[in-house]
N, C-alpha and C positions, 0 to 999 in steps of 0.2 A: 504494500500500500504506500502511496505517496505520503510524505511526512509534512503536514501543513506547517508545523511550527518552524521547520528548517528550510522550507523550499526557497523563500526569498533570500534568506541569509546565504544559502548555498550559491544562488545565482550571483549575488553581490561578491562573494568570495572568489568565485571563478572569474568574474569580470575583472576583479582587482589583479588577478594573476595573469591576465592577458589572454585567457582562453576564448573569451567572447566579449564584445563590447556592445553597449546600447546602439552606437552608431552602426556597427556591422549588422547587428540583429535587425535594426530598422530598415537598413538597405536591403537585406535579404527578404524581409516581408514585403517591401515595396515592389521588389522585382517579381514576386510570386514564387511559390514553392517549386514550380516545374523546372526552374533553373538550378535548384539546389542539389539535386541528385545526379551524379555522373551517369552518362548514358551507358547502356549495356552493349558490350562488343557482340556483334552478330546477333543482335536482339531478335527474338521471334516476333512475328506479327501476332497481335493478341486481339481477342474479343472481350469486351467488358460490358457488364450490365448490372443494374440494381435488381436484387432478387428478394423474395420473401420466403422464409422458412418456417414451417409449423413446428412448434415445440410443445411439450406438455403444459407450458405456461402461457402460450399465446403465439404470436407471429413475430419473428425477428427479421428486421430489415438488414440487409447486408450488401456488400459489393463483391461481385464474382468476376474474376478476370483470368483468362487462360489462353494458351496458344490457339491460334485460329484454326489450325489443322491438327489432326491426330489426337492423341490423349497423353496425359502427363500425370506424374504423382501429385496428389492433393496436399494442400497445406491449409490448416486452420490458423488464422492470424487474429490474435487477441490484442486489442488496443490497450493503451495506457488509460489513465483516469479521464482523459479528455475525449475518449470515445472515437467513434467512426467520423472521419473528417477528411478534407482534401489531402493533407500530408500523408495520412496512412493509406489512402487510396493510391497515391503516387508510389508509396513503398510496395504496396501489393502488386501494382502494375509492373514495377521494375522486377519483382520476383517472377511474375508470369513471363516476362520477356526473357528470363533466364531458363524457362522451361518447366514451369509449375502451374497447376490449376489452383488458384488462390482464393480463399473465401475470407474476406475481412468483415468481421461481424460487428453489430451494434450490441455491446454487452448489456446496455441499459434499456433494451426494447420493452421490458415490463413496465417501464415508466413512460414509454412513448417512442416514436421514431426519432432517429438521430436528427438534430438540428444544428449542424456544425456551422461555425463562422465560414464566410466565403474565403476562398484561397487568398492568402496574403493578409488576412486579418488575425489578430492575436486570439489565443484561446481564452475562454472565460476564466475568472478567478478559480483557483483550485477549490476554494471553500464552497463554491456553488456546485461542484461535482461530487463532493464527498457524500452527501445524502444518497445519491444514486449508487455509488460504490458500496455503501454500507448495507444496501438491500440484497447484495449478492453474498453467497455463502457456499460451503462445500456442496450442498444439494443442488443449487442452481448451476454450479460449475459442471457437475457430473451430468445432469440431465441435458444441459445445453450441448456439451461435448458429444454426447451420443446422438443427439438430433442432427447436429451439423455434419458429423461424419457419415451418418446414414444418408443425409441429403446429398453429400458429395458423391457417395458411392452409386447414386442413381444417375449421375451426370455422364453423358457420353465423352466428355472431355477429360474425364478422370480415368487413369489407369488403375484398375482394381487389383492388378497383379503386383503393384508396388505399394510399399508401406506409406502411411500418411505422416506428414510432418506437422508440427505445431510450434508456434512461436508467440511469445508474449512479452509485453513491455510494461514496466511498472506493475500495477495490479494484475496485468495479464500474465506475469511470470508464474505465479502459483496456479493460475487457471490452466496454463499450458502443462504444468506438471500433472494436474488432475485430469487433464484430457487424456494423457497417456494412461493414467490409472483407470479411467472410465472405459476406454476401449483398447485394452492392452494388446489384443491380437492385431490391431490395425496400425497403431502408432509406432513408428520406428525411430523418430528423431524429435527432440524437444530443445527449443532454444529459449532461454530466459535472458532478458536484457534489462538491467537495473530493476530486477524484480524485487518486490517487497514481501516479506513474510514467507519466504521459501522454507525456512527451517525454524519451526517453533517447538515449544516443549509439549505441545498437545499430541495425543496419540494419533490424531488424524492430520498431522502436519503434512503439507504437500510433499516434502522431500521423502517422508517415510512411505507415502502412497506411491510415489514415482519409483521408488527403489524396488517395488514389487513387479515392475514391468520388465520388458525386454528391449527398451528403447536406449538410444544413445543421446547424450546430453551436451549442450553448450551453455555454460552459465557465465555471463558477463556481469560482473559486479561493479557498481559505481564506487568511486573512491570514498565519497562521504558516507555511503551506506556501510562500507567496510570499517570506517573509523568508528561509527556508532555501534556496530555489531561485529567486532573483529574475529569472533570465534565461528561465525556462520560458515565461512569458507572452509574451515577445517572440518566442521560437522558435515557439510555436504560432501567433501572429499572422502571422509571416512565412511560415510553411509554408502556412497556409490561404489567405493572400492570393496566394501564388505559384500555388496550385492553383485559384484563382478560385472558392473555396467560401465561402459566407456563414458567418461565425463571430463570435458575440458572446462576447467574452472579457473577464471582469471579476474583479478581486480584491474580495472581500467582507470587511468588517471584522469577521470572526468566526473562531472557531477551527475547525480540522479536525474535521468531524463535526457541524457546526451545523444540518444540515437535518432528520434524523430526530427526532421528538418525544421519543424515549426516550434521546437522547444526553445525556451529562453537560454538554455545552457547547451544547445546543440554544438557538438564538437565534430566537425566534418572528418578529420583525420581518424579519430578513434571510432566514429560511427562506421566509416568505411572498413576499418579493420574488423569490427564486429560483424559487418555484413559479409565480408570475405570468408570469415570463419563459419558463418551460417551456411553459405553456399558449399563450403568444403564438407560440412556435416551432412547436408542433404545429398550431396553427390555420392557419398559412401554408404549412407544409411537408408536411402529411399530407392 
């Protein structure tokens, strides 16, 4: 989960260190997010659409993008606390151009359809999003994961002979872990980027549930998250080693939220590193 008390302090600290400036961030927003993500070499032509998926709790609006021809491994993309929006659509499209059928979901559909700011506009204050995030729990994570993967497996653009990947940012990290636990026979790879609450003391902690799967993991931890919970990376490493599951676990020298290009602490160099490691994971696990 995002940490409200530290979010603005973290942005200011990383701004002071020269990792991002208000002027740079304002210029990026003014230019629009489409120029922020590097283009994909030999990018596949893709087909994109807005879709609606029935779940036990209602109908989820989502963005589905995939190569225009043939079929490809599926990926469930869990947003951060700011939800489904242009920046994450762009990330999903970029992944599809790399050869995947990608479903970027609105995790807050129970509270209504996604109403993101237009491209180039700042996200709402995190305090406005917290009530939506607090409505989600282990049960919603699991039922949604099952519904989304079942929907993907009905799509002709999805290669059902390949494992499914799942990736999550911020609050999406633990949901990605639980996606693997919900459908362990289908999920082969899990990516968590500045995920919060991955390893808790509870018996239903996401890391304990994920350790019962057969997936491979990429866990990219924000520097300030590691400072506040320095033992988490060791707990994760020990848990996955004991389960004999491949897991790449690394602390990145960036603030919580550094991956999405519309984040106030976006770090392009380290976001690209994390993206390249994600592609490497998917290439070998899916």
